[in-house]
C-alpha positions in Angstrom: -18.3 5.4 -21.6 -18.5 8.8 -23.4 -16.3 7.6 -26.0 -18.4 4.6 -26.8 -21.8 6.7 -26.8 -19.7 8.9 -29.2 -19.4 6.1 -31.5 -22.9 4.8 -31.3 -24.5 8.4 -32.0 -26.9 9.6 -28.8 -27.9 5.9 -28.5 -27.2 5.2 -24.6 -24.8 2.0 -23.9 -26.7 -1.3 -23.0 -25.8 -4.6 -22.0 -26.3 -7.2 -24.1 -28.9 -9.9 -23.6 -27.3 -13.2 -22.0 -27.4 -16.2 -24.8 -29.2 -19.2 -24.1 -26.1 -21.3 -24.3 -24.4 -19.3 -21.3 -27.4 -18.0 -19.5 -27.4 -19.9 -16.3 -31.2 -20.4 -14.8 -31.5 -19.5 -10.8 -32.7 -21.8 -8.9 -35.4 -19.6 -7.3 -37.0 -19.3 -10.8 -36.7 -23.0 -11.8 -38.7 -23.7 -8.6 -41.4 -21.1 -9.4 -42.0 -22.7 -12.9 -41.9 -26.1 -11.0 -44.3 -24.9 -8.6 -46.8 -23.6 -11.4 -46.4 -27.1 -13.2 -47.2 -29.0 -9.7 -50.2 -26.8 -9.6 -51.3 -27.6 -12.9 -50.7 -31.2 -12.1 -52.7 -31.2 -9.0 -55.7 -30.6 -10.9 -55.2 -34.1 -12.9 -54.3 -35.6 -9.7 -57.6 -34.3 -8.0 -59.4 -35.9 -10.7 -57.8 -39.3 -9.8 -59.0 -38.6 -6.0 -62.6 -38.0 -7.3 -62.3 -41.0 -9.7 -61.5 -43.2 -6.6 -64.0 -41.5 -4.5 -66.6 -42.3 -7.4 -65.7 -46.1 -7.7 -65.8 -46.4 -3.6 -69.2 -44.8 -3.9 -70.4 -47.0 -6.7 -69.6 -50.2 -5.2 -66.7 -53.0 -4.3 -66.5 -54.3 -8.3 -65.8 -50.8 -9.2 -63.7 -49.8 -6.4 -61.4 -53.3 -7.1 -61.0 -52.3 -10.5 -60.3 -48.6 -10.0 -57.5 -49.5 -7.4 -56.2 -52.6 -9.5 -55.5 -50.1 -12.4 -53.8 -47.5 -9.5 -52.1 -50.7 -8.0 -50.2 -51.7 -11.4 -46.7 -50.0 -11.5 -47.6 -47.2 -14.2 -50.5 -46.3 -11.6 -47.9 -46.5 -8.8 -45.5 -44.3 -10.6 -48.7 -41.7 -11.4 -49.6 -41.7 -7.7 -45.9 -41.5 -6.4 -45.6 -38.1 -8.8 -49.0 -37.0 -7.7 -47.6 -37.5 -3.8 -44.4 -35.4 -4.6 -46.5 -32.9 -6.6 -48.5 -32.0 -4.1 -45.9 -32.2 -1.1 -43.8 -30.0 -3.6 -46.5 -27.5 -3.9 -47.1 -27.5 -0.2 -43.6 -26.5 0.8 -43.3 -24.1 -2.3 -46.4 -22.5 -0.8 -44.8 -22.3 2.7 -41.8 -20.5 1.2 -44.2 -17.9 -0.4 -45.8 -17.6 2.8 -42.6 -17.0 4.5 -42.2 -14.2 1.8 -45.6 -12.5 2.1 -44.0 -11.9 6.1 -41.3 -10.1 4.6 -38.6 -12.3 5.5 -36.1 -14.4 3.6 -35.2 -12.3 0.7 -31.4 -12.0 0.8 -29.9 -13.9 -2.2 -28.7 -16.7 0.1 -31.8 -17.2 1.8 -33.7 -17.4 -1.5 -30.9 -20.0 -2.7 -31.5 -21.7 0.3 -35.3 -22.2 0.5 -35.4 -22.9 -3.0 -33.0 -26.0 -2.8 -35.0 -26.5 0.5 -38.5 -27.0 -0.8 -36.8 -29.6 -3.4 -34.8 -31.6 -0.7 -37.9 -31.3 1.7 -40.7 -32.6 -0.9 -38.6 -35.3 -2.1 -37.6 -36.6 1.6 -41.5 -36.3 2.8 -42.3 -38.2 -0.7 -39.9 -40.9 0.0 -41.0 -40.8 3.6 -45.0 -41.1 2.9 -44.1 -43.9 0.4 -42.0 -45.8 2.4 -44.1 -45.6 5.2 -47.1 -46.9 3.3 -45.3 -50.0 1.4 -43.8 -51.0 4.4 -46.7 -50.6 6.7 -48.5 -52.7 4.5 -50.7 -50.2 3.3 -49.2 -50.0 -0.4 -50.0 -52.5 -3.4 -48.3 -55.9 -3.4 -45.0 -55.6 -5.6 
């Protein structure tokens, strides 16, 4: 180490930054980014909820128009995405709440909770949509 420092002068040896080609993003960092994105997406989804509520208050004709639009394939995809974003943000918030208690900070648990956030939000989304469609509460597909 002293020889390396001598070659560089008085500058201390420092590690090189990882290049983008070799850097592997940790799953907890990815889930943190997705948590922020879903939080932003919930603003747009909430505008959809407000639109449906305003349509319901405006009368049956406008309500039928709005629900008809949301009942199309693109509308259902948006609603499915909103459901997943809501549940992912909820489960991510529970993960952060656990961390606020001072638990779950060892690396294995952080990875488990991060993957669990993704798995639980996907499973809950599929469960909710399966129930809604199979119970007859969904759109006629």
